[in-house]
C-alpha positions, 0 to 999 in steps of 0.5 A, a space after each residue: 783302862 786296860 793294860 797288857 804286856 808288850 813282850 820282848 825277846 828275852 828269858 823267862 825271868 825278865 819277861 815274867 818280872 815285867 808281867 808281875 809288875 804290870 799286874 801289881 800296877 793294875 791292881 793298885 790303880 784299879 785297871 784291868 790286865 789282859 793276858 796272852 801267852 808270851 814267847 819265852 827266850 832261851 828255848 835251847 832245845 826248840 821245845 814246841 810246847 815251851 811257851 805254853 808250858 811256862 804259861 801253865 807254870 805261872 798260871 797268870 791267866 787265872 788272875 786276868 781278863 781273858 776276853 779282849 774288848 772289841 773296838 778298843 785302840 791298841 797303844 804300844 808303850 815302851 816305858 811308862 811312869 806314874 804320870 802315864 799310869 794316871 793318864 791310863 786310869 782315866 782313858 777309856 776304850 784303849 788298851 795300853 801294851 807296855 814293855 817296861 814298867 820299872 820306872 813305876 815298879 822300881 820306885 816302890 817295889 813293896 807297893 807293886 809286888 806285895 799287892 799281888 804277891 799272895 795272888 800270884 803265889 796262890 795260882 802258882 801253887 795251884 798249877 804246881 801242887 804236884 811238882 816235887 822238891 826232889 833236891 831238898 831234904 825235909 829234915 834240913 834247912 835248905 839254902 839255895 844260892 843262884 849264881 848267874 854266869 855268862 854261859 855258852 848259850 847266852 845270846 851274842 848280843 847279851 854277851 857283847 852288851 852285857 849291862 853288868 858284865 863285871 858287876 855280875 861278878 861283883 860278889 867274889 868267890 871269897 865273899 860267897 865262901 864267907 856267906 856260906 860259912 856264916 849261914 852254916 854257923 847260923 843254921 847248922 842243920 842246913 844243906 847248901 844248894 848252888 844252882 848255876 851253869 857249867 861256866 861257874 867253874 871259870 869264876 867260882 871254882 874255890 866256892 865249889 871246893 867247899 865240903 858238902 856243897 850240892 851243885 846243880 848245873 843246867 837243871 830243868 829251868 822250871 824245877 830250878 825256879 820251883 826250888 828257889 821259890 821254896 828254899 828256906 833261905 834264898 840267895 838271889 843273883 843279879 838276875 831277873 830269874 832269881 829276883 822273880 823267885 824271891 818275889 815268890 819266896 816268902 821265907 828268908 831272901 838275901 839280896 845282892 844289890 843290882 839295878 832292881 831294888 829289893 823288897 823291904 824284908 829282904 836282907 842285904 848280902 852285906 849283912 853276912 860278909 865283910 
């Protein structure tokens, strides 16, 4: 009755969203989760400590089984559904290594993410208690928008076969402007922070021309994530990176519809724009 994550060659958001989903499945169905450090993609600077640093950052190991049972058969699964989970729950002496839990998790995100949310936030805060929020002001309502764009560092395959190449830009510049203006009207004592990549100028130049926008490009990924999950208002992108931050953020989260469904308490961006 063991689960573990069968890692893939992807970025931190995609992989840790799967790990969190599997943790939720394990807790919901009384399974044990085995954790091992994963290889995280997008290590553009070839940092030798990259994987270990992310492992410490999320601190998932403190929630999971550390000793791998001996004499257990390893079963590799790409995807699983709820019938598979019921089978796993009644199978002994096997470890099920799973890549994609989303047939289960996306069918009931509030079930599988909420059941583990307090636990993952607690161990995350233990690991990051000394990490500063240097970009935010304490006397302001800090609004953080993650705007994901195609960047020069994206893998060639990701650019060629982008699952949402046009859909990722479904929110147009004038819609972001409308959203920002509406939020500023509702929260007059606020600062607006945009976290993105240099290519944002190719698509959203008019957004960046708004007055008093704090723009953060290619900031340290861990500091970016930390600010997203601590923002008073978080606007996530069509991106697992900020979707994951939304799970870690227990304040107001504004969701842009894409292939992963929202938590029930998240608000649709359509509530703020025409």
